[in-house]
C-alpha positions as a LaTeX table, in Angstrom:
\begin{tabular}{lrrr}
\hline
Residue & $x$ (\AA) & $y$ (\AA) & $z$ (\AA) \\
\hline
Met1 & $-131.74$ & 15.78 & $-145.74$ \\
Lys2 & $-134.70$ & 18.09 & $-145.57$ \\
Thr3 & $-137.80$ & 15.88 & $-145.57$ \\
Phe4 & $-138.92$ & 12.59 & $-144.07$ \\
Thr5 & $-141.93$ & 10.31 & $-143.86$ \\
Ile6 & $-142.87$ & 7.38 & $-141.62$ \\
Asn7 & $-144.82$ & 4.21 & $-142.39$ \\
Thr8 & $-146.10$ & 2.43 & $-139.28$ \\
Leu9 & $-147.32$ & $-1.14$ & $-139.01$ \\
Gly10 & $-148.54$ & $-3.02$ & $-135.97$ \\
Cys11 & $-149.50$ & $-2.24$ & $-132.42$ \\
Lys12 & $-150.02$ & 0.80 & $-130.21$ \\
Val13 & $-146.40$ & 0.56 & $-129.02$ \\
Asn14 & $-145.19$ & 0.93 & $-132.61$ \\
Gln15 & $-147.51$ & 3.88 & $-133.16$ \\
Tyr16 & $-146.12$ & 5.52 & $-130.04$ \\
Glu17 & $-142.52$ & 4.94 & $-131.12$ \\
Ser18 & $-143.24$ & 6.34 & $-134.60$ \\
Asn19 & $-144.40$ & 9.55 & $-132.96$ \\
Gln20 & $-141.14$ & 9.61 & $-131.00$ \\
Ile21 & $-139.17$ & 9.22 & $-134.23$ \\
Cys22 & $-141.21$ & 11.96 & $-135.87$ \\
Gln23 & $-140.50$ & 14.31 & $-132.98$ \\
Leu24 & $-136.76$ & 13.52 & $-133.04$ \\
Leu25 & $-136.50$ & 14.25 & $-136.75$ \\
Thr26 & $-138.64$ & 17.39 & $-136.53$ \\
Asp27 & $-136.42$ & 18.64 & $-133.70$ \\
Arg28 & $-133.44$ & 18.12 & $-136.01$ \\
Gly29 & $-135.04$ & 20.44 & $-138.57$ \\
Leu30 & $-136.52$ & 17.93 & $-141.01$ \\
Gln31 & $-140.01$ & 18.48 & $-142.40$ \\
Tyr32 & $-142.60$ & 15.71 & $-142.42$ \\
Val33 & $-144.21$ & 14.88 & $-145.78$ \\
Ala34 & $-146.97$ & 12.34 & $-146.36$ \\
Asp35 & $-145.69$ & 11.14 & $-149.74$ \\
Ala36 & $-142.69$ & 8.80 & $-149.59$ \\
Ala37 & $-141.77$ & 9.81 & $-153.16$ \\
Ala38 & $-141.06$ & 13.33 & $-151.89$ \\
Ala39 & $-139.05$ & 12.32 & $-148.82$ \\
Asp40 & $-135.28$ & 12.29 & $-148.43$ \\
Leu41 & $-135.62$ & 9.88 & $-145.52$ \\
Val42 & $-138.22$ & 7.11 & $-145.24$ \\
Val43 & $-138.65$ & 5.35 & $-141.90$ \\
Val44 & $-140.58$ & 2.07 & $-141.95$ \\
Asn45 & $-141.57$ & 1.04 & $-138.43$ \\
Thr46 & $-142.27$ & $-2.63$ & $-138.98$ \\
Cys47 & $-144.25$ & $-5.47$ & $-137.43$ \\
Cys48 & $-143.53$ & $-9.18$ & $-137.75$ \\
Val49 & $-145.82$ & $-10.74$ & $-135.16$ \\
Thr50 & $-147.28$ & $-12.87$ & $-137.97$ \\
His51 & $-145.92$ & $-13.98$ & $-141.34$ \\
Ile52 & $-148.50$ & $-11.72$ & $-143.00$ \\
Ala53 & $-147.28$ & $-8.70$ & $-141.01$ \\
Ser54 & $-143.70$ & $-9.54$ & $-141.89$ \\
Ala55 & $-144.54$ & $-9.84$ & $-145.60$ \\
Lys56 & $-146.42$ & $-6.54$ & $-145.55$ \\
Ser57 & $-143.46$ & $-4.85$ & $-143.87$ \\
Arg58 & $-141.09$ & $-6.11$ & $-146.57$ \\
Gln59 & $-143.51$ & $-4.99$ & $-149.27$ \\
Ile60 & $-143.60$ & $-1.44$ & $-147.90$ \\
Ile61 & $-139.79$ & $-1.34$ & $-147.61$ \\
Arg62 & $-139.35$ & $-2.37$ & $-151.25$ \\
Lys63 & $-142.09$ & 0.00 & $-152.40$ \\
Ala64 & $-140.36$ & 2.91 & $-150.62$ \\
Gly65 & $-137.12$ & 2.17 & $-152.46$ \\
Lys66 & $-138.83$ & 1.90 & $-155.83$ \\
Ser67 & $-140.98$ & 5.02 & $-155.48$ \\
Asn68 & $-137.96$ & 7.14 & $-154.52$ \\
Pro69 & $-134.61$ & 5.51 & $-155.36$ \\
Arg70 & $-132.65$ & 8.46 & $-153.95$ \\
Ala71 & $-134.27$ & 8.24 & $-150.53$ \\
Thr72 & $-132.54$ & 6.71 & $-147.54$ \\
Val73 & $-134.75$ & 4.01 & $-146.02$ \\
Val74 & $-134.46$ & 3.18 & $-142.32$ \\
Val75 & $-136.17$ & 0.01 & $-141.13$ \\
Ala76 & $-137.07$ & 0.08 & $-137.44$ \\
Gly77 & $-139.46$ & $-1.87$ & $-135.26$ \\
Cys78 & $-139.74$ & $-5.63$ & $-134.91$ \\
Leu79 & $-138.80$ & $-7.02$ & $-138.35$ \\
Pro80 & $-135.04$ & $-6.32$ & $-138.07$ \\
Ala81 & $-134.97$ & $-8.01$ & $-134.67$ \\
Gly82 & $-136.78$ & $-11.07$ & $-136.02$ \\
Pro83 & $-135.54$ & $-13.96$ & $-138.18$ \\
Ser84 & $-132.87$ & $-12.50$ & $-140.45$ \\
Asp85 & $-133.83$ & $-14.69$ & $-143.40$ \\
Glu86 & $-137.03$ & $-12.62$ & $-143.67$ \\
Trp87 & $-135.16$ & $-9.42$ & $-144.58$ \\
Lys88 & $-131.52$ & $-10.12$ & $-145.46$ \\
Asn89 & $-132.22$ & $-10.25$ & $-149.20$ \\
Ile90 & $-133.51$ & $-6.66$ & $-149.36$ \\
Ala91 & $-130.97$ & $-4.50$ & $-151.19$ \\
Gly92 & $-130.52$ & $-0.79$ & $-151.77$ \\
Asn93 & $-129.92$ & 2.23 & $-149.59$ \\
Val94 & $-131.70$ & 0.49 & $-146.71$ \\
His95 & $-130.54$ & 0.60 & $-143.10$ \\
Phe96 & $-131.88$ & $-2.11$ & $-140.78$ \\
Val97 & $-131.76$ & $-1.32$ & $-137.07$ \\
Thr98 & $-131.51$ & $-4.69$ & $-135.37$ \\
Arg99 & $-131.55$ & $-3.24$ & $-131.85$ \\
Lys100 & $-134.03$ & $-0.56$ & $-130.83$ \\
Ala101 & $-131.51$ & 1.22 & $-128.64$ \\
Asp102 & $-129.39$ & 1.96 & $-131.74$ \\
Leu103 & $-132.10$ & 3.85 & $-133.59$ \\
Pro104 & $-131.55$ & 7.41 & $-132.23$ \\
Asp105 & $-127.81$ & 7.35 & $-132.95$ \\
Met106 & $-128.45$ & 6.04 & $-136.45$ \\
Leu107 & $-130.98$ & 8.76 & $-137.21$ \\
His108 & $-128.72$ & 11.48 & $-135.83$ \\
Gly109 & $-125.84$ & 10.12 & $-137.91$ \\
Leu110 & $-127.85$ & 10.00 & $-141.13$ \\
Val111 & $-129.20$ & 13.52 & $-140.66$ \\
Ala112 & $-125.72$ & 14.87 & $-139.88$ \\
Ala113 & $-124.15$ & 13.11 & $-142.88$ \\
Asp114 & $-123.60$ & 14.77 & $-146.22$ \\
Pro115 & $-127.03$ & 14.71 & $-147.94$ \\
Ala116 & $-125.62$ & 13.83 & $-151.31$ \\
Glu117 & $-123.70$ & 10.92 & $-149.88$ \\
Ser118 & $-126.46$ & 9.56 & $-147.65$ \\
Ala119 & $-129.10$ & 9.82 & $-150.37$ \\
Thr120 & $-127.12$ & 8.11 & $-153.12$ \\
Pro121 & $-128.88$ & 4.97 & $-154.31$ \\
Ser122 & $-126.95$ & 1.75 & $-153.96$ \\
Asn123 & $-127.24$ & $-1.80$ & $-155.23$ \\
Lys124 & $-125.25$ & $-3.14$ & $-152.32$ \\
Pro125 & $-126.99$ & $-5.39$ & $-149.81$ \\
Cys126 & $-128.58$ & $-3.73$ & $-146.83$ \\
Tyr127 & $-126.54$ & $-3.59$ & $-143.66$ \\
Glu128 & $-127.11$ & $-3.57$ & $-139.94$ \\
Thr129 & $-126.12$ & $-0.80$ & $-137.60$ \\
Lys130 & $-124.54$ & $-1.91$ & $-134.35$ \\
Ile131 & $-123.69$ & 0.59 & $-131.65$ \\
Lys132 & $-122.41$ & $-0.03$ & $-128.17$ \\
Asp133 & $-125.35$ & $-0.76$ & $-125.87$ \\
Lys134 & $-125.98$ & 2.12 & $-123.49$ \\
Thr135 & $-129.22$ & 0.74 & $-122.05$ \\
Ala136 & $-129.35$ & 0.20 & $-118.31$ \\
Ser137 & $-131.05$ & $-2.99$ & $-117.16$ \\
Gly138 & $-134.68$ & $-2.51$ & $-116.28$ \\
Glu139 & $-135.01$ & 0.88 & $-117.97$ \\
Asp140 & $-137.02$ & 1.67 & $-121.08$ \\
Ser141 & $-134.68$ & 1.07 & $-124.03$ \\
Ser142 & $-136.37$ & 3.84 & $-126.03$ \\
Ala143 & $-135.57$ & 6.39 & $-123.33$ \\
Cys144 & $-133.01$ & 8.04 & $-125.62$ \\
Leu145 & $-135.87$ & 8.97 & $-127.95$ \\
Pro146 & $-137.68$ & 12.16 & $-126.91$ \\
Leu147 & $-140.69$ & 12.20 & $-124.63$ \\
Leu148 & $-143.76$ & 13.07 & $-126.65$ \\
Asn149 & $-145.33$ & 16.50 & $-126.51$ \\
Ser150 & $-148.08$ & 15.58 & $-128.99$ \\
Phe151 & $-149.50$ & 12.52 & $-130.73$ \\
Ser152 & $-150.23$ & 13.22 & $-134.37$ \\
Gly153 & $-153.10$ & 11.73 & $-136.30$ \\
Gln154 & $-155.10$ & 10.48 & $-133.30$ \\
Thr155 & $-157.58$ & 11.97 & $-130.86$ \\
Arg156 & $-156.40$ & 9.42 & $-128.29$ \\
Ala157 & $-152.72$ & 9.63 & $-127.38$ \\
Phe158 & $-150.86$ & 6.40 & $-126.69$ \\
Leu159 & $-148.27$ & 6.61 & $-123.92$ \\
Lys160 & $-145.84$ & 3.71 & $-123.69$ \\
Val161 & $-144.84$ & 2.97 & $-120.11$ \\
Gln162 & $-143.48$ & $-0.58$ & $-120.45$ \\
Asp163 & $-141.63$ & $-2.65$ & $-123.03$ \\
Gly164 & $-140.58$ & $-6.25$ & $-123.50$ \\
Cys165 & $-141.89$ & $-9.71$ & $-122.65$ \\
Asp166 & $-140.26$ & $-12.96$ & $-121.57$ \\
Ala167 & $-143.42$ & $-14.95$ & $-120.85$ \\
Phe168 & $-143.02$ & $-17.09$ & $-124.02$ \\
Cys169 & $-146.59$ & $-17.98$ & $-124.92$ \\
Thr170 & $-146.09$ & $-20.75$ & $-127.43$ \\
Tyr171 & $-147.71$ & $-18.91$ & $-130.36$ \\
Cys172 & $-145.89$ & $-15.59$ & $-129.89$ \\
Ile173 & $-142.53$ & $-14.48$ & $-131.29$ \\
Ile174 & $-142.38$ & $-11.19$ & $-129.38$ \\
Pro175 & $-140.18$ & $-12.55$ & $-126.52$ \\
Lys176 & $-137.50$ & $-13.22$ & $-129.14$ \\
Ile177 & $-137.79$ & $-9.67$ & $-130.50$ \\
Arg178 & $-138.55$ & $-7.34$ & $-127.61$ \\
Thr179 & $-136.48$ & $-9.31$ & $-125.16$ \\
Gln180 & $-135.78$ & $-6.79$ & $-122.41$ \\
Val181 & $-138.55$ & $-6.18$ & $-119.90$ \\
Cys182 & $-138.19$ & $-2.54$ & $-118.90$ \\
Asn183 & $-140.19$ & 0.37 & $-117.53$ \\
Lys184 & $-140.44$ & 4.11 & $-117.99$ \\
Asp185 & $-139.90$ & 5.99 & $-114.74$ \\
Val186 & $-142.94$ & 7.63 & $-113.15$ \\
Lys187 & $-141.53$ & 11.15 & $-113.46$ \\
Ser188 & $-141.14$ & 10.80 & $-117.24$ \\
Val189 & $-144.62$ & 9.27 & $-117.62$ \\
Leu190 & $-146.21$ & 12.19 & $-115.77$ \\
Glu191 & $-144.16$ & 14.77 & $-117.67$ \\
Glu192 & $-145.25$ & 13.21 & $-120.94$ \\
Ala193 & $-148.90$ & 12.95 & $-119.85$ \\
Arg194 & $-148.98$ & 16.63 & $-118.91$ \\
Ala195 & $-147.44$ & 17.58 & $-122.26$ \\
Leu196 & $-149.96$ & 15.47 & $-124.19$ \\
Val197 & $-152.87$ & 17.05 & $-122.32$ \\
Gly198 & $-151.34$ & 20.47 & $-122.92$ \\
Ser199 & $-151.27$ & 19.80 & $-126.67$ \\
Gly200 & $-155.01$ & 19.11 & $-126.66$ \\
His201 & $-155.35$ & 15.35 & $-126.16$ \\
Lys202 & $-158.37$ & 14.55 & $-124.02$ \\
Glu203 & $-157.66$ & 10.83 & $-123.67$ \\
Ile204 & $-154.44$ & 8.96 & $-122.94$ \\
Val205 & $-154.05$ & 5.20 & $-123.34$ \\
Leu206 & $-151.29$ & 3.67 & $-121.21$ \\
Thr207 & $-149.71$ & 0.91 & $-123.22$ \\
Gly208 & $-146.89$ & $-1.61$ & $-123.21$ \\
Ile209 & $-145.91$ & $-5.01$ & $-124.55$ \\
Phe210 & $-146.88$ & $-6.62$ & $-121.23$ \\
Leu211 & $-148.50$ & $-3.69$ & $-119.44$ \\
Gly212 & $-149.32$ & $-5.60$ & $-116.27$ \\
Ala213 & $-145.59$ & $-6.18$ & $-115.66$ \\
Tyr214 & $-145.01$ & $-2.44$ & $-115.13$ \\
Gly215 & $-142.53$ & $-2.06$ & $-112.27$ \\
Gln216 & $-141.23$ & $-5.63$ & $-112.62$ \\
Asp217 & $-138.10$ & $-6.99$ & $-114.33$ \\
Thr218 & $-139.89$ & $-9.95$ & $-115.91$ \\
Ala219 & $-143.28$ & $-10.86$ & $-117.33$ \\
Arg220 & $-143.17$ & $-14.25$ & $-115.57$ \\
Arg221 & $-145.43$ & $-13.82$ & $-112.56$ \\
Arg222 & $-143.81$ & $-16.50$ & $-110.44$ \\
His223 & $-140.66$ & $-14.37$ & $-110.39$ \\
Trp224 & $-142.35$ & $-11.07$ & $-109.54$ \\
Asp225 & $-141.18$ & $-8.95$ & $-106.64$ \\
Ser226 & $-144.22$ & $-8.78$ & $-104.35$ \\
Ser227 & $-143.11$ & $-5.41$ & $-103.00$ \\
Arg228 & $-143.67$ & $-3.95$ & $-106.48$ \\
Ala229 & $-146.95$ & $-5.74$ & $-107.18$ \\
Asp230 & $-148.97$ & $-2.53$ & $-107.38$ \\
Gly231 & $-146.66$ & $-0.68$ & $-109.76$ \\
Leu232 & $-149.24$ & $-0.27$ & $-112.50$ \\
Ala233 & $-152.06$ & 0.65 & $-110.10$ \\
Asn234 & $-149.93$ & 3.31 & $-108.43$ \\
Leu235 & $-148.85$ & 4.72 & $-111.80$ \\
Leu236 & $-152.46$ & 4.85 & $-113.01$ \\
Asp237 & $-153.45$ & 6.67 & $-109.83$ \\
Gln238 & $-150.90$ & 9.40 & $-110.52$ \\
Val239 & $-151.69$ & 9.72 & $-114.23$ \\
Ala240 & $-155.40$ & 10.06 & $-113.48$ \\
Arg241 & $-154.57$ & 13.12 & $-111.34$ \\
Val242 & $-152.96$ & 15.03 & $-114.24$ \\
Pro243 & $-154.91$ & 18.31 & $-114.54$ \\
Gly244 & $-157.12$ & 18.54 & $-117.62$ \\
Leu245 & $-157.01$ & 14.82 & $-118.47$ \\
Cys246 & $-160.56$ & 13.92 & $-119.44$ \\
Arg247 & $-160.02$ & 10.19 & $-119.77$ \\
Val248 & $-157.31$ & 7.59 & $-119.22$ \\
Arg249 & $-157.53$ & 4.01 & $-120.43$ \\
Leu250 & $-155.39$ & 0.87 & $-120.08$ \\
Ser251 & $-154.53$ & $-0.97$ & $-123.27$ \\
Ser252 & $-154.37$ & $-4.66$ & $-122.32$ \\
Leu253 & $-154.03$ & $-6.73$ & $-119.14$ \\
Glu254 & $-154.14$ & $-10.34$ & $-118.03$ \\
Pro255 & $-156.50$ & $-11.71$ & $-115.36$ \\
Gly256 & $-153.76$ & $-11.65$ & $-112.71$ \\
Asp257 & $-153.31$ & $-7.91$ & $-113.24$ \\
Val258 & $-156.83$ & $-7.16$ & $-111.99$ \\
Thr259 & $-155.86$ & $-6.61$ & $-108.36$ \\
Asp260 & $-157.84$ & $-5.09$ & $-105.52$ \\
Arg261 & $-155.54$ & $-2.08$ & $-105.55$ \\
Leu262 & $-156.09$ & $-1.54$ & $-109.28$ \\
Leu263 & $-159.85$ & $-1.63$ & $-108.84$ \\
Asp264 & $-159.58$ & 0.75 & $-105.89$ \\
Val265 & $-157.83$ & 3.21 & $-108.22$ \\
Phe266 & $-160.55$ & 2.76 & $-110.85$ \\
Cys267 & $-163.20$ & 3.57 & $-108.25$ \\
Glu268 & $-161.35$ & 6.64 & $-106.98$ \\
His269 & $-161.14$ & 8.43 & $-110.34$ \\
Glu270 & $-164.08$ & 9.21 & $-112.60$ \\
Asn271 & $-161.76$ & 9.84 & $-115.56$ \\
Ile272 & $-160.52$ & 6.22 & $-115.70$ \\
Ala273 & $-162.53$ & 4.50 & $-118.42$ \\
Pro274 & $-164.59$ & 1.52 & $-117.13$ \\
His275 & $-163.06$ & $-0.67$ & $-119.82$ \\
Leu276 & $-160.48$ & $-3.42$ & $-119.58$ \\
His277 & $-159.07$ & $-5.51$ & $-122.40$ \\
Leu278 & $-158.44$ & $-9.02$ & $-121.07$ \\
Pro279 & $-157.22$ & $-11.44$ & $-123.77$ \\
Leu280 & $-158.77$ & $-14.83$ & $-123.09$ \\
Gln281 & $-157.36$ & $-16.59$ & $-126.21$ \\
Ser282 & $-159.24$ & $-19.82$ & $-125.40$ \\
Gly283 & $-162.01$ & $-20.98$ & $-123.08$ \\
Ser284 & $-160.37$ & $-24.38$ & $-122.71$ \\
Asp285 & $-157.87$ & $-25.02$ & $-119.90$ \\
Arg286 & $-156.25$ & $-27.71$ & $-122.02$ \\
Ile287 & $-155.57$ & $-25.25$ & $-124.83$ \\
Leu288 & $-154.50$ & $-22.49$ & $-122.41$ \\
Lys289 & $-151.91$ & $-24.91$ & $-121.05$ \\
Arg290 & $-150.66$ & $-25.68$ & $-124.58$ \\
Met291 & $-150.42$ & $-21.93$ & $-125.16$ \\
Cys292 & $-148.40$ & $-21.52$ & $-121.93$ \\
Arg293 & $-150.74$ & $-18.78$ & $-120.75$ \\
Gln294 & $-150.21$ & $-17.75$ & $-117.12$ \\
Tyr295 & $-153.82$ & $-18.31$ & $-116.06$ \\
Arg296 & $-156.64$ & $-20.81$ & $-116.34$ \\
Leu297 & $-160.34$ & $-20.34$ & $-116.94$ \\
Asp298 & $-161.21$ & $-20.04$ & $-113.24$ \\
Asp299 & $-158.64$ & $-17.23$ & $-112.91$ \\
Phe300 & $-160.28$ & $-15.40$ & $-115.78$ \\
Arg301 & $-163.76$ & $-15.84$ & $-114.34$ \\
Arg302 & $-162.67$ & $-14.58$ & $-110.92$ \\
Ser303 & $-161.17$ & $-11.46$ & $-112.50$ \\
Val304 & $-164.39$ & $-10.79$ & $-114.39$ \\
Glu305 & $-166.39$ & $-11.24$ & $-111.19$ \\
Lys306 & $-164.12$ & $-8.75$ & $-109.43$ \\
Leu307 & $-164.57$ & $-6.23$ & $-112.20$ \\
Thr308 & $-168.33$ & $-6.50$ & $-112.40$ \\
Ser309 & $-168.71$ & $-6.33$ & $-108.61$ \\
Arg310 & $-166.71$ & $-3.10$ & $-108.33$ \\
Leu311 & $-167.44$ & $-1.22$ & $-111.56$ \\
Asp312 & $-170.72$ & $-0.20$ & $-113.18$ \\
Arg313 & $-171.27$ & $-2.44$ & $-116.20$ \\
Pro314 & $-167.63$ & $-2.34$ & $-117.33$ \\
Ala315 & $-166.74$ & $-3.01$ & $-120.95$ \\
Ile316 & $-164.65$ & $-6.17$ & $-121.06$ \\
Thr317 & $-163.06$ & $-6.76$ & $-124.43$ \\
Thr318 & $-160.89$ & $-9.71$ & $-125.40$ \\
Asp319 & $-158.75$ & $-11.55$ & $-127.95$ \\
Leu320 & $-159.53$ & $-15.09$ & $-129.09$ \\
Ile321 & $-157.41$ & $-17.51$ & $-131.12$ \\
Val322 & $-159.44$ & $-20.08$ & $-133.01$ \\
Gly323 & $-158.02$ & $-23.27$ & $-134.51$ \\
Phe324 & $-154.98$ & $-23.55$ & $-132.23$ \\
Pro325 & $-153.20$ & $-26.90$ & $-132.75$ \\
Gly326 & $-155.09$ & $-29.64$ & $-130.97$ \\
Glu327 & $-158.29$ & $-27.61$ & $-130.55$ \\
Thr328 & $-161.20$ & $-30.04$ & $-130.53$ \\
Glu329 & $-164.92$ & $-29.38$ & $-130.93$ \\
Asn330 & $-165.21$ & $-29.49$ & $-127.14$ \\
Asp331 & $-162.42$ & $-26.92$ & $-126.74$ \\
Phe332 & $-164.10$ & $-24.67$ & $-129.26$ \\
Ala333 & $-167.47$ & $-25.08$ & $-127.57$ \\
Ala334 & $-165.86$ & $-24.05$ & $-124.26$ \\
Thr335 & $-164.60$ & $-20.83$ & $-125.85$ \\
Leu336 & $-168.04$ & $-20.04$ & $-127.26$ \\
Ala337 & $-169.60$ & $-20.73$ & $-123.86$ \\
Val338 & $-167.22$ & $-18.31$ & $-122.10$ \\
Met339 & $-167.98$ & $-15.62$ & $-124.66$ \\
Arg340 & $-171.67$ & $-15.90$ & $-123.82$ \\
Gln341 & $-171.12$ & $-16.14$ & $-120.05$ \\
Val342 & $-168.93$ & $-13.04$ & $-119.88$ \\
Gly343 & $-170.85$ & $-11.08$ & $-122.51$ \\
Phe344 & $-167.76$ & $-9.46$ & $-124.01$ \\
Ala345 & $-168.27$ & $-5.92$ & $-125.27$ \\
Lys346 & $-166.04$ & $-6.76$ & $-128.23$ \\
Ser347 & $-163.91$ & $-9.74$ & $-129.26$ \\
His348 & $-160.95$ & $-9.68$ & $-131.63$ \\
Ile349 & $-160.93$ & $-13.10$ & $-133.28$ \\
Phe350 & $-157.78$ & $-14.49$ & $-134.92$ \\
Pro351 & $-157.54$ & $-17.79$ & $-136.79$ \\
Phe352 & $-154.34$ & $-19.48$ & $-135.65$ \\
Ser353 & $-151.40$ & $-18.68$ & $-137.91$ \\
Pro354 & $-148.20$ & $-20.65$ & $-137.23$ \\
Arg355 & $-145.25$ & $-18.29$ & $-136.71$ \\
Lys356 & $-141.79$ & $-19.63$ & $-137.51$ \\
Gly357 & $-139.62$ & $-19.57$ & $-134.43$ \\
Thr358 & $-142.41$ & $-20.32$ & $-131.98$ \\
Ala359 & $-143.19$ & $-23.60$ & $-130.25$ \\
Ala360 & $-146.76$ & $-23.66$ & $-131.56$ \\
Ala361 & $-145.52$ & $-23.66$ & $-135.17$ \\
Leu362 & $-144.34$ & $-27.24$ & $-134.59$ \\
Met363 & $-147.39$ & $-28.45$ & $-132.66$ \\
Thr364 & $-149.79$ & $-31.11$ & $-133.92$ \\
Pro365 & $-152.44$ & $-32.00$ & $-134.75$ \\
Arg366 & $-153.23$ & $-29.02$ & $-136.93$ \\
Val367 & $-156.82$ & $-27.93$ & $-137.23$ \\
Pro368 & $-157.87$ & $-28.05$ & $-140.92$ \\
Ala369 & $-158.15$ & $-24.59$ & $-142.46$ \\
Ala370 & $-161.78$ & $-25.09$ & $-143.40$ \\
Val371 & $-162.65$ & $-26.07$ & $-139.82$ \\
Ala372 & $-160.81$ & $-23.07$ & $-138.38$ \\
Lys373 & $-162.56$ & $-20.78$ & $-140.87$ \\
Glu374 & $-165.98$ & $-22.10$ & $-139.87$ \\
Arg375 & $-165.22$ & $-21.77$ & $-136.17$ \\
Ser376 & $-164.02$ & $-18.22$ & $-136.76$ \\
Arg377 & $-167.28$ & $-17.41$ & $-138.56$ \\
Ile378 & $-169.31$ & $-18.70$ & $-135.64$ \\
Leu379 & $-167.34$ & $-16.60$ & $-133.16$ \\
Gln380 & $-167.63$ & $-13.52$ & $-135.39$ \\
Glu381 & $-171.41$ & $-13.91$ & $-135.47$ \\
Glu382 & $-171.55$ & $-14.31$ & $-131.71$ \\
Asp383 & $-169.31$ & $-11.28$ & $-131.27$ \\
Ala384 & $-171.67$ & $-9.14$ & $-133.38$ \\
Arg385 & $-174.61$ & $-10.27$ & $-131.27$ \\
Leu386 & $-172.79$ & $-9.61$ & $-127.98$ \\
Gln387 & $-171.60$ & $-6.17$ & $-129.11$ \\
Glu388 & $-175.17$ & $-5.17$ & $-129.89$ \\
Ala389 & $-176.43$ & $-6.60$ & $-126.60$ \\
Phe390 & $-173.80$ & $-4.70$ & $-124.62$ \\
Arg391 & $-174.55$ & $-1.44$ & $-126.40$ \\
Asn392 & $-178.29$ & $-1.90$ & $-125.85$ \\
Arg393 & $-177.70$ & $-1.84$ & $-122.09$ \\
Phe394 & $-176.91$ & 1.87 & $-122.39$ \\
Arg395 & $-179.55$ & 3.07 & $-124.84$ \\
Gly396 & $-181.21$ & 6.23 & $-123.59$ \\
Glu397 & $-178.40$ & 6.90 & $-121.11$ \\
Lys398 & $-175.93$ & 9.77 & $-121.14$ \\
Ala399 & $-172.41$ & 9.14 & $-122.40$ \\
Thr400 & $-169.29$ & 11.24 & $-122.79$ \\
Val401 & $-167.87$ & 11.03 & $-126.29$ \\
Ile402 & $-164.57$ & 12.25 & $-127.69$ \\
Val403 & $-165.22$ & 13.14 & $-131.34$ \\
Glu404 & $-163.13$ & 11.04 & $-133.74$ \\
Ser405 & $-164.73$ & 11.79 & $-137.10$ \\
Leu406 & $-167.07$ & 14.36 & $-138.67$ \\
Asp407 & $-168.43$ & 12.41 & $-141.63$ \\
Pro408 & $-170.46$ & 11.07 & $-139.97$ \\
Pro409 & $-169.96$ & 12.84 & $-136.63$ \\
Gln410 & $-169.15$ & 10.16 & $-134.07$ \\
Gly411 & $-166.78$ & 9.29 & $-131.28$ \\
Arg412 & $-165.81$ & 6.70 & $-128.74$ \\
Cys413 & $-167.45$ & 6.70 & $-125.32$ \\
Glu414 & $-166.12$ & 5.63 & $-121.93$ \\
Arg415 & $-166.97$ & 1.99 & $-122.59$ \\
Tyr416 & $-165.17$ & 2.06 & $-125.93$ \\
Phe417 & $-168.06$ & 1.61 & $-128.36$ \\
Met418 & $-168.70$ & 4.25 & $-131.00$ \\
Val419 & $-171.62$ & 6.66 & $-130.54$ \\
Ala420 & $-173.13$ & 8.63 & $-133.43$ \\
Leu421 & $-173.72$ & 12.32 & $-132.74$ \\
Asp422 & $-176.78$ & 14.22 & $-133.85$ \\
Glu423 & $-175.77$ & 17.47 & $-132.19$ \\
Pro424 & $-177.46$ & 20.54 & $-133.65$ \\
Arg425 & $-174.22$ & 22.49 & $-133.32$ \\
Ala426 & $-170.97$ & 21.91 & $-135.15$ \\
Val427 & $-168.41$ & 19.75 & $-133.37$ \\
Arg428 & $-164.65$ & 19.45 & $-133.77$ \\
Ile429 & $-162.32$ & 16.46 & $-133.88$ \\
Gly430 & $-161.08$ & 15.81 & $-130.35$ \\
Glu431 & $-163.94$ & 17.71 & $-128.71$ \\
Val432 & $-165.58$ & 16.21 & $-125.63$ \\
Val433 & $-169.36$ & 15.97 & $-126.12$ \\
Asn434 & $-172.04$ & 14.81 & $-123.70$ \\
Thr435 & $-174.73$ & 12.96 & $-125.60$ \\
Val436 & $-177.28$ & 10.16 & $-125.34$ \\
Val437 & $-176.71$ & 6.62 & $-126.62$ \\
Arg438 & $-179.36$ & 5.79 & $-129.24$ \\
\hline
\end{tabular}
């Protein structure tokens, strides 16, 4: 094998792990190519959080085999760990890695194998690779993949510090796929952060499947070790001190993760972005209970009050699920009311999609599709209004922007919204520019 390519679907964690895979293969002497038809090895890093994501993953796997029948296709990510009936019927020279910890050994084995043998097309069914588990409990199961020294294709570098979830929200299949709650050790995080800054990245986003559980062995708060309650805050404090790091951002938290210690760290470091993503999902306590979320509306409100009392006009972004089973007009109205009360800087709105294997897939009564679509439209309109209102609060003020595109020249500021640049001088992708919000 001489060449490889990677197709990535899904979240920031998947994007991070794809960069790890790319680095491993490059270190083994393979050359990255963008075109799957020219690659000896095609890695598809899949997502299956929804049925649509699962179907798209399967489509890309089949397309890779058709566009280059002699290529070896490795399927990583969440799909192989999900329901097997969603991928067992895919045939060809396709290797499904059902456990993440097996991936490095599989890749090393394929690269070391005879190229002619490993690249021979086959009509046999795909097979799973199973290797003795060498993962220690509580440690990051991707630790055998290399620490990143660069993050290709992005101005912002994602740095995974936590993996796994066992909270079992009723709509989410992830606890059945990324089952082990584990953490990257602080030394490795700092080593990786320094390397990413050294390669030119001005912003690092700390990410995980349940980021707030960093330092814990479970995502279920009632079982948390109180002596490790400030694990994420202490890690953020150390990352923020990495020389040359212009900006650090957290990917997603829950209301209970907004502790006094975390806010102290925010206030101590100017390079921590005043932006927190707090998924609300619903403004109704009744629906939050059906979702098995680990907070209620009052908890969310208290966290927002904490944030706004300590930070200067922080950007609070969120996720909302509309049309969850049993959602009434009153439940929906409560969600809309919370949107307006908080004044979210941005809301990601998802119509409920039942996922096989989750408790919510069996819940009734179902909200009619037409009703869910209309409710989604209303929330989208409110989100557009709130985004504009939040941005207007900063018009005429200075902002620090990291350039993300040149046509047109623009970049993301501290509070996450995009700012157009009308600089008289030429700018470069990744450059830090001080400008005025217009």
